[in-house]
ROFIKE-959337 format. One line per field, with one value per residue (C-alpha): residue in three letters; residue number from 0; chain; z, x negated, y negated. Coordinates in steps of 0.05 Angstrom, whole numbers, plus 5000, padded with zeros to 4 digits. Each point is the difference from the previous one (the first is absolute). Example, Ala and Ser with C-alpha at 12.3 -4.5 7.8 and 13.67 -1.06 7.14 Angstrom:
2
res: ALA, SER
n: 0, 1
chain: A, A
w: 5156, 4987
u: 4754, 4973
v: 5090, 4931
This chain:
482
res: MET, PRO, HIS, PRO, GLN, ILE, LYS, PHE, GLY, THR, ASP, GLY, TRP, ARG, GLY, VAL, ILE, ALA, ASP, ASP, PHE, THR, PHE, ALA, ASN, VAL, ARG, THR, ALA, ALA, GLU, ALA, VAL, ALA, ALA, TYR, VAL, HIS, SER, ARG, LEU, GLY, SER, ALA, GLU, GLU, ASP, PRO, ALA, ARG, GLY, LEU, CYS, ILE, GLY, TYR, ASP, THR, ARG, PHE, GLY, SER, ARG, ALA, PHE, ALA, ARG, ALA, CYS, ALA, GLU, VAL, VAL, ALA, ALA, THR, GLY, ILE, PRO, VAL, ALA, LEU, ALA, ASN, ASP, ILE, THR, PRO, THR, PRO, ALA, LEU, SER, TYR, ALA, VAL, ARG, GLY, ARG, LYS, ALA, ALA, GLY, GLY, ILE, MET, ILE, THR, SER, SER, HIS, ASN, PRO, ALA, GLN, TRP, ASN, GLY, VAL, LYS, TYR, LYS, ALA, TRP, TYR, GLY, GLY, SER, GLY, LYS, PRO, SER, ILE, ILE, ALA, GLU, ILE, GLU, SER, PHE, LEU, GLY, LYS, PRO, ALA, PRO, ARG, LEU, GLY, GLN, PRO, ALA, LEU, ILE, GLU, GLU, VAL, ASP, PHE, LEU, PRO, PRO, TYR, LEU, ALA, ALA, ILE, GLU, SER, PHE, ALA, ASP, LEU, ASP, LEU, ILE, ALA, ARG, SER, ARG, ARG, LYS, PHE, ALA, ILE, ASP, SER, MET, TYR, GLY, ALA, GLY, ARG, THR, ILE, ILE, SER, ASP, ILE, PHE, THR, ARG, ILE, GLY, VAL, ASP, HIS, ILE, GLN, ILE, ARG, GLY, ASN, PRO, ASP, PRO, ILE, PHE, PRO, GLY, ILE, ASN, PRO, GLU, PRO, ILE, GLU, PRO, HIS, ILE, ARG, ALA, LEU, GLY, GLU, ALA, VAL, VAL, ALA, ASN, HIS, CYS, ASP, ALA, GLY, LEU, CYS, THR, ASP, GLY, ASP, ALA, ASP, ARG, ILE, GLY, ALA, THR, ASP, GLU, HIS, GLY, ASN, PHE, VAL, ASP, PRO, HIS, LYS, ILE, PHE, CYS, VAL, LEU, LEU, SER, TRP, VAL, LEU, LYS, TYR, LYS, GLY, TRP, PRO, GLY, ALA, VAL, THR, ARG, ALA, PHE, ASN, THR, THR, LYS, MET, LEU, ASP, ARG, ILE, CYS, LEU, LYS, HIS, GLY, ARG, GLU, LEU, ILE, GLU, HIS, GLY, ILE, GLY, PHE, LYS, PHE, VAL, CYS, ASP, TYR, MET, LEU, GLU, ARG, GLU, ILE, VAL, MET, GLY, GLY, GLU, GLU, SER, GLY, GLY, ILE, GLY, PHE, GLN, ARG, HIS, LEU, PRO, GLU, ARG, ASP, GLY, LEU, LEU, ASN, ALA, LEU, LEU, LEU, ALA, ASN, VAL, MET, ALA, GLN, GLU, ASN, LYS, THR, LEU, GLY, GLN, LEU, VAL, ALA, ASP, LEU, GLN, ALA, GLU, TYR, GLY, GLU, HIS, GLN, TYR, GLY, ARG, ILE, ASP, LEU, THR, ILE, PRO, ASP, ASP, VAL, LYS, ASN, SER, ALA, ILE, ALA, ARG, ALA, ARG, ALA, LEU, ALA, VAL, GLY, ASN, PRO, VAL, PHE, ALA, ALA, MET, PRO, ILE, LEU, ARG, GLN, GLU, ASN, LEU, ASP, GLY, VAL, LYS, PHE, TYR, LEU, ASP, ASN, PRO, GLU, ALA, GLU, THR, LYS, PRO, THR, ALA, GLU, THR, TRP, LEU, LEU, LEU, ARG, ALA, SER, GLY, THR, GLU, PRO, LEU, MET, ARG, ILE, TYR, THR, GLU, SER, CYS, SER, LYS, GLU, SER, VAL, ALA, LYS, LEU, LEU, GLU, SER, ALA, ARG, ALA, PHE, ALA, LEU, GLY, LYS
n: 0, 1, 2, 3, 4, 5, 6, 7, 8, 9, 10, 11, 12, 13, 14, 15, 16, 17, 18, 19, 20, 21, 22, 23, 24, 25, 26, 27, 28, 29, 30, 31, 32, 33, 34, 35, 36, 37, 38, 39, 40, 41, 42, 43, 44, 45, 46, 47, 48, 49, 50, 51, 52, 53, 54, 55, 56, 57, 58, 59, 60, 61, 62, 63, 64, 65, 66, 67, 68, 69, 70, 71, 72, 73, 74, 75, 76, 77, 78, 79, 80, 81, 82, 83, 84, 85, 86, 87, 88, 89, 90, 91, 92, 93, 94, 95, 96, 97, 98, 99, 100, 101, 102, 103, 104, 105, 106, 107, 108, 109, 110, 111, 112, 113, 114, 115, 116, 117, 118, 119, 120, 121, 122, 123, 124, 125, 126, 127, 128, 129, 130, 131, 132, 133, 134, 135, 136, 137, 138, 139, 140, 141, 142, 143, 144, 145, 146, 147, 148, 149, 150, 151, 152, 153, 154, 155, 156, 157, 158, 159, 160, 161, 162, 163, 164, 165, 166, 167, 168, 169, 170, 171, 172, 173, 174, 175, 176, 177, 178, 179, 180, 181, 182, 183, 184, 185, 186, 187, 188, 189, 190, 191, 192, 193, 194, 195, 196, 197, 198, 199, 200, 201, 202, 203, 204, 205, 206, 207, 208, 209, 210, 211, 212, 213, 214, 215, 216, 217, 218, 219, 220, 221, 222, 223, 224, 225, 226, 227, 228, 229, 230, 231, 232, 233, 234, 235, 236, 237, 238, 239, 240, 241, 242, 243, 244, 245, 246, 247, 248, 249, 250, 251, 252, 253, 254, 255, 256, 257, 258, 259, 260, 261, 262, 263, 264, 265, 266, 267, 268, 269, 270, 271, 272, 273, 274, 275, 276, 277, 278, 279, 280, 281, 282, 283, 284, 285, 286, 287, 288, 289, 290, 291, 292, 293, 294, 295, 296, 297, 298, 299, 300, 301, 302, 303, 304, 305, 306, 307, 308, 309, 310, 311, 312, 313, 314, 315, 316, 317, 318, 319, 320, 321, 322, 323, 324, 325, 326, 327, 328, 329, 330, 331, 332, 333, 334, 335, 336, 337, 338, 339, 340, 341, 342, 343, 344, 345, 346, 347, 348, 349, 350, 351, 352, 353, 354, 355, 356, 357, 358, 359, 360, 361, 362, 363, 364, 365, 366, 367, 368, 369, 370, 371, 372, 373, 374, 375, 376, 377, 378, 379, 380, 381, 382, 383, 384, 385, 386, 387, 388, 389, 390, 391, 392, 393, 394, 395, 396, 397, 398, 399, 400, 401, 402, 403, 404, 405, 406, 407, 408, 409, 410, 411, 412, 413, 414, 415, 416, 417, 418, 419, 420, 421, 422, 423, 424, 425, 426, 427, 428, 429, 430, 431, 432, 433, 434, 435, 436, 437, 438, 439, 440, 441, 442, 443, 444, 445, 446, 447, 448, 449, 450, 451, 452, 453, 454, 455, 456, 457, 458, 459, 460, 461, 462, 463, 464, 465, 466, 467, 468, 469, 470, 471, 472, 473, 474, 475, 476, 477, 478, 479, 480, 481
chain: A, A, A, A, A, A, A, A, A, A, A, A, A, A, A, A, A, A, A, A, A, A, A, A, A, A, A, A, A, A, A, A, A, A, A, A, A, A, A, A, A, A, A, A, A, A, A, A, A, A, A, A, A, A, A, A, A, A, A, A, A, A, A, A, A, A, A, A, A, A, A, A, A, A, A, A, A, A, A, A, A, A, A, A, A, A, A, A, A, A, A, A, A, A, A, A, A, A, A, A, A, A, A, A, A, A, A, A, A, A, A, A, A, A, A, A, A, A, A, A, A, A, A, A, A, A, A, A, A, A, A, A, A, A, A, A, A, A, A, A, A, A, A, A, A, A, A, A, A, A, A, A, A, A, A, A, A, A, A, A, A, A, A, A, A, A, A, A, A, A, A, A, A, A, A, A, A, A, A, A, A, A, A, A, A, A, A, A, A, A, A, A, A, A, A, A, A, A, A, A, A, A, A, A, A, A, A, A, A, A, A, A, A, A, A, A, A, A, A, A, A, A, A, A, A, A, A, A, A, A, A, A, A, A, A, A, A, A, A, A, A, A, A, A, A, A, A, A, A, A, A, A, A, A, A, A, A, A, A, A, A, A, A, A, A, A, A, A, A, A, A, A, A, A, A, A, A, A, A, A, A, A, A, A, A, A, A, A, A, A, A, A, A, A, A, A, A, A, A, A, A, A, A, A, A, A, A, A, A, A, A, A, A, A, A, A, A, A, A, A, A, A, A, A, A, A, A, A, A, A, A, A, A, A, A, A, A, A, A, A, A, A, A, A, A, A, A, A, A, A, A, A, A, A, A, A, A, A, A, A, A, A, A, A, A, A, A, A, A, A, A, A, A, A, A, A, A, A, A, A, A, A, A, A, A, A, A, A, A, A, A, A, A, A, A, A, A, A, A, A, A, A, A, A, A, A, A, A, A, A, A, A, A, A, A, A, A, A, A, A, A, A, A, A, A, A, A, A, A, A, A, A, A, A, A, A, A, A, A, A, A, A, A, A, A, A, A, A, A, A, A, A, A, A, A, A, A, A, A, A, A, A, A, A, A, A, A, A, A, A, A, A, A, A, A, A, A, A, A, A, A, A
w: 4646, 5063, 5055, 5055, 5060, 4968, 4980, 4992, 5027, 5001, 5026, 4992, 5029, 5075, 5036, 5065, 5020, 4995, 4974, 4929, 5013, 4991, 4973, 4938, 4986, 5009, 4951, 4953, 5003, 4991, 4940, 4972, 5015, 4964, 4941, 4992, 5001, 4950, 4955, 5000, 4966, 4962, 5038, 5014, 5074, 5017, 4966, 5039, 5001, 5042, 5059, 5056, 5068, 5058, 5071, 5064, 5060, 5074, 4995, 5015, 4948, 4955, 4992, 4980, 4950, 4971, 4994, 4965, 4952, 4983, 4985, 4953, 4962, 4996, 4975, 4938, 4984, 5028, 5048, 5073, 5046, 5065, 5064, 5056, 5053, 5014, 4949, 4999, 4936, 4975, 5009, 4953, 4953, 5002, 4984, 4943, 4967, 5023, 4977, 4934, 5014, 4959, 5060, 5076, 5046, 5073, 5050, 5047, 5017, 5019, 5056, 5003, 5063, 5019, 4968, 4930, 4955, 4924, 4937, 4972, 4927, 4988, 4930, 4968, 5013, 5076, 5016, 4999, 4937, 4953, 4997, 4932, 5028, 5058, 4950, 4960, 5059, 5022, 4928, 5008, 5070, 4994, 4936, 5002, 4981, 4946, 5023, 4974, 4996, 5071, 5064, 5018, 5062, 5064, 5029, 5071, 5001, 5054, 4970, 5056, 4988, 4934, 5021, 5067, 4964, 4956, 5055, 5044, 4943, 4983, 5069, 5031, 5057, 5025, 5008, 5041, 5044, 5017, 5014, 5065, 4997, 5036, 4966, 5016, 4945, 4991, 4948, 5020, 5006, 4920, 4950, 5020, 5064, 5023, 4935, 5019, 5072, 4974, 4956, 5056, 5043, 4953, 4987, 5076, 5001, 5067, 4992, 5032, 4959, 5014, 4965, 4960, 5003, 4946, 5025, 4955, 5050, 5004, 5071, 5015, 4936, 4923, 4975, 4970, 5026, 5016, 5062, 5042, 4982, 5005, 5073, 5030, 4959, 5026, 5072, 4988, 4972, 5062, 5050, 4968, 4986, 4924, 4946, 4956, 4987, 4932, 4982, 4944, 4978, 4993, 4936, 5014, 4938, 5040, 5051, 5064, 5054, 5065, 5020, 5066, 5044, 4974, 4955, 4938, 4938, 4942, 4931, 4966, 5049, 4989, 4924, 5009, 5042, 4951, 4941, 5030, 5016, 4930, 4967, 5049, 5002, 4944, 4941, 4964, 4936, 4985, 5013, 5068, 4995, 5057, 5011, 4998, 5074, 5020, 5031, 4964, 5036, 4948, 4948, 5036, 5009, 4929, 4981, 5045, 4965, 4930, 4990, 4962, 5048, 4966, 5037, 4984, 5022, 5067, 5000, 4990, 4930, 4974, 5032, 4966, 4935, 4999, 5021, 4939, 4952, 5022, 5047, 5071, 5060, 5049, 5008, 5055, 5026, 5064, 5033, 5012, 4932, 4974, 4944, 4967, 4923, 5009, 5049, 4977, 4968, 5064, 5072, 5051, 5075, 5023, 4957, 5018, 5074, 4987, 4960, 5056, 5047, 4942, 4999, 5074, 4997, 4945, 5028, 5077, 5021, 5032, 4955, 5040, 4984, 4925, 4998, 5040, 4949, 4943, 5035, 5012, 4928, 4959, 5048, 5046, 4967, 5041, 4974, 5019, 4978, 5020, 4971, 5002, 4992, 4972, 4952, 4926, 4990, 5052, 4973, 4930, 5022, 5036, 4938, 4954, 5054, 5001, 4925, 5001, 5050, 4941, 4977, 5021, 5059, 5033, 5073, 5043, 5075, 4996, 4952, 4924, 4954, 4955, 4950, 4992, 4967, 4985, 4979, 5052, 5045, 5016, 5021, 5025, 5011, 5054, 5018, 5072, 5039, 5047, 4943, 4989, 5055, 4978, 4921, 4984, 5008, 4955, 5034, 4963, 5013, 4960, 5001, 4968, 4996, 5000, 4931, 5038, 5073, 5037, 5018, 4995, 5011, 5017, 4996, 5018, 5004, 5033, 5040, 5069, 5035, 5024, 4930, 4979, 5056, 4982, 4929, 5012, 5048, 4951, 4944, 5044, 5012, 4925, 4978, 5048, 4975, 5064
u: 4614, 5038, 4956, 4992, 5013, 5042, 5070, 5048, 5072, 5061, 4968, 4925, 4947, 4990, 4947, 4972, 4944, 4930, 5023, 5028, 5013, 4929, 4963, 4978, 5073, 5028, 4951, 5019, 5072, 4982, 4957, 5061, 5047, 4947, 4994, 5074, 5007, 4941, 5046, 5050, 4957, 5045, 5062, 5042, 5007, 4945, 4940, 4932, 4995, 5059, 4965, 5016, 5028, 4973, 5031, 4993, 5035, 4979, 4974, 4927, 4955, 5054, 4963, 4936, 5036, 5033, 4934, 4970, 5058, 4989, 4927, 5014, 5053, 4963, 4936, 5039, 5017, 5069, 5010, 5024, 5044, 4983, 5043, 4964, 5039, 5050, 5056, 5067, 5012, 5057, 4958, 4945, 5055, 5029, 4930, 4987, 5068, 4990, 4924, 5022, 4944, 4987, 5017, 4980, 4967, 5028, 4957, 5053, 5029, 5063, 5036, 4949, 4961, 4939, 4951, 5027, 4987, 5021, 4996, 5069, 5001, 5048, 5011, 5009, 5077, 4984, 5021, 4971, 4971, 5044, 4985, 4972, 4949, 4982, 4990, 4953, 4961, 4991, 4977, 4942, 4973, 4928, 4988, 4959, 5043, 4973, 4963, 5015, 4936, 4985, 5033, 5063, 5010, 5032, 5043, 5025, 5073, 5056, 5060, 5047, 5024, 5037, 5030, 5026, 5032, 5034, 5032, 5018, 5037, 5036, 5026, 5045, 4957, 5042, 5058, 4952, 4980, 5070, 5024, 4966, 4983, 4943, 4949, 4946, 4946, 4953, 4943, 4976, 4927, 5007, 4994, 5064, 4967, 5031, 5032, 5076, 4982, 4968, 5058, 5048, 4955, 5002, 5074, 5016, 5027, 4995, 4959, 4944, 4944, 4969, 4943, 4981, 4928, 4958, 4979, 4971, 5013, 5075, 4995, 5053, 5037, 5002, 5017, 5066, 5065, 5035, 5008, 4964, 4948, 5056, 5021, 4957, 5041, 5063, 4975, 4977, 5070, 5034, 4950, 5008, 5073, 4991, 5052, 4956, 4929, 4967, 4939, 4952, 4954, 4925, 4996, 5064, 5041, 5049, 5052, 5024, 5046, 5036, 5065, 5016, 5003, 4930, 5030, 4962, 5035, 4975, 4981, 5066, 5042, 4953, 5009, 5075, 5005, 4959, 5034, 5069, 4983, 4966, 5061, 5050, 4963, 4952, 5032, 4938, 5007, 4973, 5001, 4974, 4950, 4987, 4952, 5022, 4991, 5041, 5072, 5063, 5028, 4967, 5043, 5062, 4978, 4986, 5067, 5035, 4964, 5005, 4922, 4964, 4960, 4940, 4967, 4927, 4939, 4964, 4952, 5005, 4966, 5070, 5035, 4946, 5007, 5074, 4987, 4955, 5050, 5070, 5038, 4992, 5026, 4964, 4968, 4970, 4973, 5008, 4938, 5020, 4974, 5052, 4992, 5039, 4988, 5005, 4941, 4954, 5003, 4969, 5023, 4988, 5010, 4986, 5056, 5050, 4983, 5020, 5060, 5028, 4995, 5036, 5057, 5010, 5001, 5051, 5044, 4987, 4991, 4942, 4970, 5038, 5067, 4980, 4984, 5063, 5042, 4970, 5016, 5069, 5016, 4962, 5002, 4946, 4935, 4944, 4930, 4940, 4931, 4944, 4932, 4967, 4923, 4995, 4951, 5010, 5022, 5051, 5025, 5006, 5033, 5053, 5019, 5000, 5048, 5042, 5011, 5015, 5062, 5040, 5011, 5062, 5043, 4949, 5004, 4955, 5004, 5067, 5025, 5017, 4957, 5044, 4948, 4928, 4960, 4926, 4988, 4940, 4993, 5061, 5062, 5062, 5069, 5032, 5076, 4993, 5063, 4991, 5008, 5070, 5020, 4946, 5009, 4962, 4928, 4974, 4954, 4938, 4929, 4936, 4934, 4942, 4925, 4946, 4961, 4936, 5000, 5018, 5066, 5077, 5051, 5067, 5060, 5073, 5061, 5065, 5058, 4975, 4931, 5015, 5011, 4934, 4965, 5026, 4982, 4929, 4986, 5027, 4958, 4937, 5010, 5012, 4939, 4958, 5027, 5036
v: 5301, 4976, 4972, 5053, 4949, 4944, 5009, 4941, 5019, 4961, 4938, 5006, 5043, 5018, 5039, 5014, 4949, 5028, 5065, 4986, 4927, 4978, 4937, 5043, 5023, 4930, 4971, 5058, 4980, 4927, 5017, 5034, 4941, 4955, 5048, 4999, 4923, 5001, 5042, 4949, 4946, 4953, 5017, 4942, 5022, 5044, 4971, 5006, 4924, 4995, 5034, 5042, 4982, 5046, 5005, 5043, 5015, 5015, 5070, 5021, 4973, 4972, 4932, 5035, 5045, 4940, 4965, 5063, 5003, 4924, 5011, 5061, 4961, 4933, 5038, 5018, 4929, 4998, 4941, 5016, 4960, 5038, 4989, 4958, 5034, 5060, 4997, 5032, 5045, 4957, 4935, 5035, 5019, 4928, 4973, 5047, 4972, 4929, 4995, 5038, 5046, 5067, 5040, 5011, 5049, 5009, 5037, 5032, 5066, 4968, 5040, 5059, 5017, 4959, 5048, 4986, 4947, 4989, 4961, 4971, 4973, 4941, 4985, 4928, 4994, 5002, 5074, 5070, 5025, 5038, 5075, 4985, 4950, 5045, 5056, 4960, 4975, 5072, 5019, 4951, 5032, 5016, 4958, 4937, 4936, 4952, 4940, 4933, 4961, 4972, 5024, 4957, 4956, 5029, 4942, 5007, 4979, 4993, 5035, 4983, 4926, 5014, 5067, 4969, 4941, 5051, 5041, 4938, 4974, 5069, 5001, 4946, 4979, 4947, 5045, 5049, 4941, 4979, 5070, 5001, 5072, 5031, 5053, 5045, 5004, 5061, 5000, 5067, 4971, 4993, 4946, 4968, 4972, 4938, 4979, 5009, 4973, 4935, 4989, 5009, 4956, 4944, 4999, 5008, 5074, 5033, 5065, 5043, 5034, 5069, 5035, 4933, 5012, 5033, 5068, 5052, 5058, 4983, 5025, 5055, 4994, 5006, 4933, 5024, 4966, 5065, 5041, 5015, 4942, 4944, 5018, 4947, 4949, 5027, 4995, 4930, 4981, 5023, 4972, 4931, 5001, 4993, 5003, 5045, 5021, 4994, 5040, 5004, 5055, 5004, 4957, 4965, 5024, 5044, 4977, 5035, 4976, 5012, 4976, 4958, 5065, 5022, 5054, 5013, 4973, 5045, 4972, 5024, 4959, 4937, 5010, 5004, 4936, 4965, 5022, 4987, 4928, 4987, 5024, 4964, 4930, 4996, 5031, 5009, 5038, 5068, 5074, 5033, 5054, 5055, 5057, 5073, 5004, 4942, 4991, 5009, 4942, 4956, 5031, 4984, 4925, 4997, 5031, 4950, 4942, 5027, 5010, 5051, 5047, 5034, 5060, 5014, 5035, 4988, 4943, 4926, 5005, 5023, 4938, 4960, 5032, 4982, 4930, 4992, 5028, 4971, 4957, 5027, 4964, 5044, 5068, 5045, 5061, 5043, 4977, 4928, 4975, 4951, 4947, 4944, 4987, 4927, 4998, 5055, 5074, 5020, 5018, 4951, 5013, 4927, 4969, 5057, 4986, 4923, 5022, 5045, 4938, 4962, 5053, 4998, 4924, 5000, 5055, 4974, 5072, 5039, 5054, 5055, 4969, 4990, 5076, 5019, 4959, 5037, 5069, 4978, 4979, 5050, 5060, 5031, 5015, 5032, 5010, 5040, 5020, 5043, 5006, 5072, 5006, 5067, 5036, 4991, 5073, 4996, 4934, 5029, 5062, 4960, 4959, 5062, 5036, 4936, 5000, 5071, 4986, 4976, 5069, 5038, 4975, 4957, 4980, 4957, 4989, 5039, 4948, 5018, 4966, 4958, 4982, 4990, 4941, 5000, 4930, 4993, 5058, 5052, 4968, 5038, 4970, 5044, 5015, 4977, 5019, 4944, 4950, 5021, 4949, 4951, 5008, 4933, 5027, 5055, 5050, 5010, 5028, 4987, 5040, 4963, 5018, 4950, 5001, 4976, 5027, 5067, 4969, 5011, 4950, 5021, 4952, 5004, 4960, 5020, 4973, 5009, 5001, 5069, 5025, 4966, 5032, 5070, 4991, 4976, 5060, 5047, 4969, 5003, 5075, 5013, 4961, 5041, 5066, 5017
């Protein structure tokens, strides 16, 4: 029987604090994780004796929830390395792999509003648990885990030093320091705190920091590095004459940015900037993966450089799966989660912030100039997204009606539907008259219903901001049944 209040989605279980995210339910989730690890007794990578790493972010109660998890796990005889301070999710993942732990628990709700918290499971390889692992953990919910003799030790550990050494060696800090660029850094009150600022201070990079103090209320924002929450960063960039703004989300695994004019640089453009740089300067081998809701500019970049492009479902777990199976140079998703196989099969907002500064230094350009260069070479690609909080019946009706549009001579927003794809949600490719003079960007629209919340996300890409706005408004009306 599934647990009525605990459901692990694409990257763990999330809930509203004091509603379903309670100490009782967190302990139930931790017991299920412990039971899963015990079931792996004798495994080369996941044996219980290898222990679990547990970390937490800046959210309300995160430290106490992490301690509760540690006590439950240790009581079953599994040793625990518990973070001694606020820890970014990628640092926890790096610790799992570096310490050869059986797995890890991260207490975070990532970019969700302040009233939410969550439990992420990180597998032994340093990335999100595969769907098969998550399904097994869910199967143990509500069941007692075995006990191995005496309770194990809980050791408090600083997970940051090895992780910081890794990201600092991955980026070219000397080149960044010599570039004489100026940055604004925004941690959105989250687990990124002053990590990038401290690195820049040490190597002599001019910068300012905003929202670097931990605050579980996330005053005035959701800690998600997109508009409108990123606007304070854009204002800081303009006021302080910076060359770019670099932003991480609540648990610092996602990247956001603004250009030198304070304009939001969406995650698709960030992915394209980083990919273009990697293929041009690094020559690292491997295919590129991207989620179903990401920009088609990535396909064009891969075509130019002769790289295979793999499209997959939405969620970084798919990127992780490919990185565990074959050679992948990098992979990413729409929400700013971008990862490099040679670092971790995991998204890492802090590393990507350093790498954006690295690209700017190597190209000797501002972030805005880098994006403009991409648009000039590969054609204008504009992107938009809206999130609709709607009842499940309205959400499900919209998806059913969207699927039915494939019948007959379908039209959406006065544009003929060329084809429909259903890899993850319902996606239309549209015959956009405006694109006749801008043939480089395909026009597409995607409707995707959340499996865990009364939420529908609508994504679109087209050849102009005006076209994107029109499509989003048409899709909003469609979803609401108007």
